[in-house]
C-alpha positions in Angstrom: -13.4 -1.9 0.8 -14.6 -3.1 -2.6 -17.4 -5.6 -2.9 -16.3 -9.2 -3.7 -15.3 -9.5 -7.3 -15.6 -5.7 -7.9 -13.0 -3.1 -8.5 -12.4 -0.5 -5.7 -12.3 2.1 -8.5 -15.6 0.8 -9.8 -17.3 1.3 -6.5 -15.9 4.9 -6.3 -17.0 5.6 -9.8 -20.5 4.3 -9.2 -21.0 6.5 -6.2 -19.5 9.7 -7.6 -20.9 12.6 -9.6 -20.3 12.6 -13.4 -20.6 16.3 -14.5 -23.0 16.9 -17.3 -23.9 13.2 -17.8 -26.8 11.4 -16.1 -25.5 8.4 -14.3 -28.2 5.7 -13.9 -27.0 2.3 -12.6 -27.3 0.5 -16.0 -24.5 2.7 -17.3 -22.0 1.7 -14.7 -20.6 -1.2 -16.7 -17.1 0.1 -17.6 -14.4 -2.4 -18.7 -11.5 -0.4 -17.2 -11.1 2.4 -14.6 -8.3 4.8 -14.3 -7.7 7.1 -11.4 -5.1 9.9 -11.7 -3.7 12.7 -9.7 -1.0 15.3 -10.0 0.7 17.3 -7.3 2.5 20.6 -7.5 5.1 22.0 -5.0 7.9 24.5 -5.5 10.3 21.8 -4.3 8.9 19.3 -7.0 5.7 17.5 -7.6 4.5 14.1 -8.9 2.1 12.2 -11.1 0.1 9.1 -10.0 -2.2 6.7 -11.7 -4.0 3.5 -10.8 -5.7 1.3 -13.4 -8.0 -1.6 -12.7 -10.4 -3.8 -14.6 -14.1 -3.9 -13.8 -13.6 -7.0 -11.6 -10.7 -5.5 -9.6 -7.7 -6.9 -11.4 -4.8 -4.4 -11.2 -3.5 -3.3 -14.6 -1.0 -0.7 -13.6 0.2 1.7 -10.9 2.4 4.7 -11.7 4.2 7.0 -9.3 6.7 9.4 -10.9 8.3 12.6 -9.8 7.6 15.7 -11.9 8.0 19.4 -11.9 4.8 20.9 -13.3 4.6 24.8 -13.3 1.2 24.7 -11.4 -1.5 22.4 -10.1 -3.6 22.5 -13.3 -0.7 21.3 -15.5 -0.1 18.5 -12.9 -3.6 17.3 -13.0 -3.9 17.3 -16.8 -0.4 15.8 -17.2 -1.4 13.0 -14.8 -4.5 12.1 -16.8 -2.6 12.2 -20.1 -0.1 9.8 -18.6 -2.8 7.4 -17.2 -4.7 7.3 -20.5 -1.5 6.7 -22.5 -0.7 3.7 -20.3 -4.3 2.4 -20.5 -4.3 2.8 -24.3 -1.3 0.6 -24.5 -2.9 -2.2 -22.5 -6.6 -2.1 -23.4 -8.6 -2.9 -26.6 -9.9 0.0 -28.6 -13.5 -1.1 -27.9 -13.0 -0.7 -24.1 -15.5 1.3 -22.0 -13.5 3.4 -19.6 -14.3 5.2 -16.4 -12.0 8.1 -15.4 -11.7 9.2 -11.8 -10.1 12.6 -11.0 -10.3 15.0 -8.0 -10.2 18.1 -10.2 -13.7 19.4 -10.9 -12.9 21.4 -14.0 -11.0 18.5 -15.6 -13.8 16.0 -15.0 -16.2 18.5 -16.5 -14.1 19.1 -19.5 -13.7 15.4 -20.2 -17.4 14.8 -20.2 -18.1 17.9 -22.2 -15.6 16.8 -24.8 -17.2 13.3 -25.0 -20.7 14.8 -25.4 -19.4 17.1 -28.1 -18.5 14.1 -30.3 -22.3 13.3 -30.5 -23.2 16.8 -31.6 -23.6 17.3 -35.3 -21.4 20.4 -35.1 -19.1 19.0 -32.5 -20.3 21.5 -29.9 -20.1 20.6 -26.1 -23.2 21.3 -24.0 -21.1 23.7 -21.9 -18.1 25.7 -22.9 -14.8 24.0 -22.3 -12.6 25.8 -19.8 -9.0 24.6 -20.4 -6.1 26.5 -18.9 -3.8 27.7 -21.6 -0.7 26.0 -20.0 -2.4 22.6 -20.3 -3.4 22.9 -24.0 -0.9 20.3 -25.2 -1.8 17.8 -22.6 -5.5 18.5 -23.3 -4.9 17.8 -27.0 -3.3 14.4 -26.0 -6.2 13.6 -23.6 -8.8 14.3 -26.3 -6.9 12.0 -28.7 -6.9 9.2 -26.2 -10.6 9.7 -25.3 -11.5 9.2 -29.0 -9.5 6.0 -29.0 -11.9 4.1 -26.7 -15.4 3.0 -27.4 -16.9 5.0 -24.5 -15.5 7.2 -21.7 -17.1 8.9 -18.8 -15.4 10.9 -16.0 -16.3 11.1 -12.3 -15.2 13.6 -9.8 -14.0 12.1 -6.5 -12.6 13.7 -3.3 -8.9 13.9 -3.0 -8.8 11.8 0.2 -10.6 9.0 -1.8 -8.3 9.1 -4.7 -5.9 6.1 -4.7 -3.6 7.9 -7.0 -3.2 10.8 -4.5 -0.4 9.3 -2.4 1.4 8.1 -5.5 1.5 11.6 -6.9 2.3 13.3 -3.5 5.1 10.9 -2.5 6.5 9.5 -5.7 9.8 8.6 -4.2 8.2 6.5 -1.4 6.1 4.6 -4.0 8.7 4.3 -6.7 8.5 0.5 -6.3 5.1 0.4 -8.0 6.8 1.3 -11.3 8.7 -2.0 -11.1 5.5 -4.1 -11.2 5.4 -6.2 -14.4 3.4 -4.9 -17.4 0.0 -6.5 -17.5 -2.6 -6.6 -20.3 -5.6 -7.8 -18.4 -9.1 -8.2 -19.8 -12.1 -8.1 -17.4 -14.4 -11.0 -16.9 -17.7 -10.8 -18.9 -20.3 -8.4 -17.4 -22.6 -9.7 -14.8 -26.0 -10.7 -16.4 -28.8 -8.3 -15.8 -31.3 -9.3 -13.1 -34.7 -10.2 -14.5 -37.4 -7.5 -14.0 -34.9 -4.7 -13.4 -33.5 -2.0 -15.7 -36.0 -1.5 -18.6 -39.0 -0.3 -16.5 -36.9 1.6 -13.9 -36.8 5.4 -14.0 -33.1 6.5 -14.1 -32.1 8.7 -11.2 -30.9 12.2 -11.9 -27.2 12.9 -12.6 -25.2 12.8 -9.5 -23.7 16.0 -10.7 -26.7 17.6 -9.2 -26.3 16.0 -5.8 -24.1 16.7 -2.7 -25.8 20.0 -1.9 -24.7 21.9 -5.0 -21.6 23.3 -3.4 -19.3 20.8 -5.1 -21.0 20.7 -8.5 -18.4 21.0 -11.2 -20.6 23.0 -13.5 
């Protein structure tokens, strides 16, 4: 359950590891959050996405049947779809939090973002993008560059609200009939006096959870 006036996605993002990027509390202020998931089955898979503003207003939900050749393509295709929808409904100066349950995808997103700040465009860690996903990865990177700031967090599959949409797209087909919404979040909450500037930021949550689940 999300705190009053806060997005459920924001709460998930705040408490999840962000591979390769330190995640102190003062950096949590995203304008929009997009959670995506892709499913692969020989009988047919699906793509799911949930988009919310910082204060919990729903922007969009998507559940669509798909036939990806493997799970990697499903995951990359789902994020590509979610970012396409968000780009159509959010301003270009938006700060975006991405939530996925695919370790390598979260790692690649953050690596690609960090590479944009390098004078030679080099990521801190080598990108590992499956060949079959290269066209979707190209689209993802284009969308990442279209926002003011993006950061990806890795969440567990059973916490991902896009998971049921991707795994049972026929059951959740009604969410695609929800009216289109272009919703702006409320202004950020004012900083509490005496906090932030003198605090030591905690280590990246990418280094937590016992190391066994680290994406890098």
